N, C-alpha and C positions, 0 to 999 in steps of 0.2 A: 194279421186280422183274426185268425183262428185262435192265437194265443190269448188275445184280449178277451175273446168270448168265453174262454175256459176259466179265466181267473175268478169271476164271481162264483162260478160253480165250485171251484177249488176252495175259496174262502168259506162258502156255505158248508162244504163237506167237513172242513177243519172245525168250524163252529159246532156242527152237529156232533162230531167226535168228542169235542171238549165237553159239551153238555152231557152226552151219554156217559163219559168217563166220570164226571162229577156226580151224576145221579147214581152210578154204580157204587162209588166210594161212599156216598151218603147212605145208601141202602145198607151197605156192609156195616157201617158204623151204628145203624139203628136196628138192624135185624137181630132177633134173638139167636144166640149161638146154639148149635145143635146139642140137644140133651140138657140145656139149661132150663131153669124155671124163670120165666119172664112175665111180669104182670103189667101189661101195656095200658091198663086203666090209669096208672099213675106214672108220670114221667120221672126219670131219675133226677135226683136233686138233693138238697141239703135240708133234711127234715129233722127237727128236734122234738116235735110233739107226736101224739098218737096219729096213726095213719087212717086211711079211708074205710077200712074194713071193720065190721062188727066182730066181737070176739066173745068166747065163753071159756069157762074153766071147769075142770073136774079134778078129783083127787085120786092118787094112787096110794094104797095102804102099805103098811110095813110088811105085809105078805108079798107085795110086789116089788118093793124097794127097801133099802136098808133102814131109812128113817121116815118114810112117807114123802110124798111129792105132790105138787100141783101142776097140772098141764094147762097151759093157756094156748088156745088155738083159734084161728080165724074161722068164723062161721058164715061169712058172706063172701069170701073169696073162693075162687075155683081151685080145687086141688089139681095136682099134688102139692104137698107142703114139705119144705125142709124143716129141720128141727135142731134146737139147742138144749143142752142141759147145763144148768147154772148151779155150781157147788159153793157152799157157804164158807165164810171165814171162821177162824178159831173162835169158839164159844158162840158163834152166830147160828141163826135159824133162818129159814126161808122168808119169814115175815119181814126181815130187814131189807130185802131186795125185791119184793114182789112187784114193784112198779115196772121192772124190766119185762115182766110177762105180758101185760097189756100193750106195752110199746111195740114189742116185736110181733105179737099176734095181730095187732091192728095194721101192721105193714105186711102181713101175709106169711110170717114165719112162726112156727110153733116154738114155744119156749117152756121148758120144765124147770121149775124151782124145786130143789130137793133139800131135805134135811139129812144129816149124817146120823149114824147109829147113836152116837153121843156127841155132844158139842165139843168134847175134848179130844176127838180123834186126830191122829197125826196126819201130816201131809200124805204119807204113803197109804194110810187107811182111807183117806178121802179119795185118792186116785182110784183105788180098788172099788170103792162104792160108786164113784162117778161112772166107771165102766158098767156097773150093774144097772144103773139108771139109764144109761145109753142103750143097753140091751132091752130094758123094760120099755123104752120109747119105741124101739123097733118092733117089739111084740104088739104094741097097740095097733099096728097096721093089720094084724091078723086076728086079734082077740075079738070074739064074737060080739060082745056088748060094748066095744069101744066106740066112742064118738068119732075116732079117727080111723076106723076100720076101712082099709082100701084107699086112704087119702094121703098117706105119707110116702115120700120118696126116701126109702131107708138107706139109699146110697149117699144122701146129702144130710149128714149129721155133724154138728159141731159141739165143742166143749167151751164152757165159760166158767171162771172162778175168781173169787175175791180172796186175797190174802193167802191163807193156807189152801183155800179152794183154787187159787191161781196156781200154786205150786202143783196141785193135783192135775190141773189142766196142762201144765208144762209136761208132766210125766206122760199124760195120755196123748199129747201131740206127737210123741214118739212111739207109743205102744198100742194105741187103740186102732185096730185094723179098719181101714176105710174112712177114718175121720177126715172131714173136709176143712175145718177151721178150728183155731184155738184163740180165745180172747182172755187175757188176764187183767185184773184190776188190783193194783197194789200187791202183786204176787210175792209169795214167800217160798224160799227153798232152803233156807239156812239150817232147818232141822230135818230136812228130807234125807232119807237114806239112798233112795233110788237116784243114780247118776243122771237118769233121763230128765230129772227136774232142772238140770243146768242148761238145757237147750242144745247140747251137742248133737243129739240124734233126732231133733225135731223134723217131721216129715211134711207138715201142713202149713199153709199160710197162717201167720200168727200176728195178732194185734195186741200190743202191750200198752196199757194205761198205767200211769203212776203219778204221784203228786210230789212236787218239789218240797213241800212242807212235811212230807212223811219222813220223820226221823226215827221211826220205830224199828225194832227188831223184826216186826212182822211184815213190813213192806218197804222199809227204807234201806239204807246202806248199800245202794247200788244193785240190788238184786235184779230188778227188771232190765236195766241197761246191760247187766252182765249176761242175762239170758239172750237178749237181743243180739249182742255181739257174738255169742256162741252159736247161733242158729246157722246151719250149714249154708254155704254159697248156693245160690239159685232158688232158695225158698223165699217166696214173697213174705215181707215182714214190715211192720210199722211200729214205731214207739212214739207215744205222745206223753211227755211229762208235763202235767198242768202246773203252771207256776203257783197258782193260788190254792191247790188242793193238798189235803192231808190224807191220813190213812182211812178215815171214815167218810170219805167224800163220794162213795160209790153206790149208795143205796138206791139210786134211781138213775136213769139215763142222763138227767140234767143236774144231778146233785153237785158235781164238780164244776161244770159249765155246760152251756147248750151245745157247744161244738162236739162234745163227747158223744152225744146221741147221734148226731149226723154222721160222724166218722164211723161209729159202730155199725150203723145201719148200712152205709155205703160199702163197708168192708164185707159184711155178710151177704149183701145182695151180689157183690162181685164174686166172692170166692165160695160161699156156701150155696147160693142159688146158681152161680155161674153166669150171671147177667153182667158182662163186663162193661155195659153202657154206664154203670155206676162208678167206674174206677176213678173218673175225674173228680169225684166228690170226696175221695180220700185225700184231703189236702190240708196243708198247714193252716191252722187258724190265724186270724189277723192279730190276735192278742192272747195274753195268758199262756204263753209258751215258754217253758224252761228248756225242753228238749223236743225236737221233732226230727225224726230220721225215717227214711223209707228205703227199701231195696226190692228190686225184682218185681215191681208192679207192672201189669200189662200196659202196653203203650196204646 
């Protein structure tokens, strides 16, 4: 008789334990990791357009950077902010890819578009200049008249580059101290002298975009997949070769296709901001895929 009376209580206890365990797991999955930048006003997702935040921009002169730069930053989001520096392709200028600035800034991430000292600078020269602009962005956190004074998390910076700028980014993925992420668009390393352009010494999570129709010396010939394969074991990495894209398909987040924007944002929310709630949106598009490979992404 006593056993029968205890069974309902036992079932209730088991049910309560199950509910408590489920709630704990759910909270763990949705709680901001310690030290990360999480913007809970917007749920993680697949976003290809500008985000919810207003943004502004201002310029850095040749006295502050090698060729001048433009800083795009959120002005209605709560700091601190992470930041990216975008380096141009051969013969290119920042006007070619300025749409990336509002995209990231409106999603809460600072992005700097830079010019190089000359449009003909080599991969290695671009890498050196990208380092200087990364340093200049750090300095904005303490510069007295900077709109970003006291608003940057200078431990959360990433590098982006197109073509030869992508090769520069591959170099700095190995060499720039404290870098959090690297993203290349039709990256080029065939003319680079620095062996770090090959990916062997990459230290940071790396996202590589390329186009299957890119048959140029500047971005084709297997350069991106070669770097992806060379990145050391254990480093998070993603390569997406867009079936319909060529070398000049990277001037905006959606120029190649809309999936590029969503993957780029989710990648940087995950690894630059440290908000791993976004990792499930780093996923293979349903179409327009020539190559899709990932390794070492958080579970």
